[in-house]
C-alpha positions in Angstrom: -78.6 31.5 -11.3 -81.4 34.6 -10.0 -83.9 32.5 -12.0 -83.5 29.3 -10.8 -83.5 30.7 -6.9 -86.8 32.7 -7.7 -88.2 28.8 -9.2 -86.8 27.3 -5.9 -88.3 29.8 -3.6 -91.8 29.9 -5.1 -91.8 26.1 -5.4 -91.1 26.4 -1.4 -94.1 28.5 -0.8 -96.3 26.5 -2.6 -95.0 23.3 -0.7 -95.9 25.2 2.9 -98.9 25.9 1.3 -100.0 22.9 0.3 -99.1 21.4 3.5 -101.1 24.0 5.4 -104.0 22.7 3.3 -103.5 19.4 3.7 -104.1 19.9 7.9 -106.5 22.2 7.3 -108.4 19.3 5.3 -107.5 16.4 8.0 -109.2 18.5 10.9 -112.5 18.9 8.3 -112.2 15.4 7.7 -111.9 14.5 11.9 -114.7 16.6 13.0 -116.9 14.8 9.8 -115.8 11.6 11.2 -116.7 12.4 14.6 -119.9 13.9 13.4 -120.7 11.0 11.7 -120.4 8.5 14.0 -122.4 10.8 16.5 -125.5 10.3 13.9 -125.3 7.3 13.6 -125.3 6.5 17.2 -128.4 8.6 16.9 -129.7 6.5 14.2 -129.1 3.6 16.2 -130.8 4.9 19.4 -134.0 5.9 17.0 -134.1 2.6 15.2 -134.4 1.0 18.9 -136.8 3.8 19.9 -138.9 2.9 16.9 -138.3 -1.2 17.7 -139.5 -0.9 21.3 -143.0 1.4 20.0 -143.7 -1.3 17.7 -143.5 -4.3 19.4 -145.9 -2.4 22.2 -142.8 -2.1 24.9 -143.9 1.7 24.7 -147.4 2.2 25.5 -147.6 1.6 21.1 -151.3 1.2 19.8 -150.5 -2.1 17.8 -148.0 -4.5 18.2 -146.5 -4.1 14.8 -147.3 -0.6 13.6 -146.3 2.7 14.7 -148.3 6.0 13.8 -146.7 9.0 11.7 -148.5 11.8 11.1 -151.9 9.8 10.6 -150.2 7.1 8.7 -149.5 3.7 10.2 -145.7 2.4 9.2 -145.3 -1.4 9.5 -142.3 -3.1 10.7 -140.9 -3.9 7.7 -141.0 -0.2 6.8 -138.7 0.3 9.6 -136.4 -1.8 8.5 -132.7 -0.9 9.0 -129.8 -2.2 7.1 -126.9 -2.4 9.5 -124.6 -4.0 6.9 -124.7 -0.7 5.3 -123.0 1.2 8.3 
């Protein structure tokens, strides 16, 4: 019976450790989701800014291009797939 009690105690310890790991991972996943949500909001905001620049609302040089480090980027290059979010 001593061997059985030892095995049971080891299993209980492993179970408790796994519970702690699951709780820690849950916390990490929740924090990552908050970060993803914040980044998603930032992407939407930046997309709006680029759209405004491209349409000339913010003193853009032309209505269909944005200057980016000397390169011209067309509206089609700035397209963003909302379905991916």
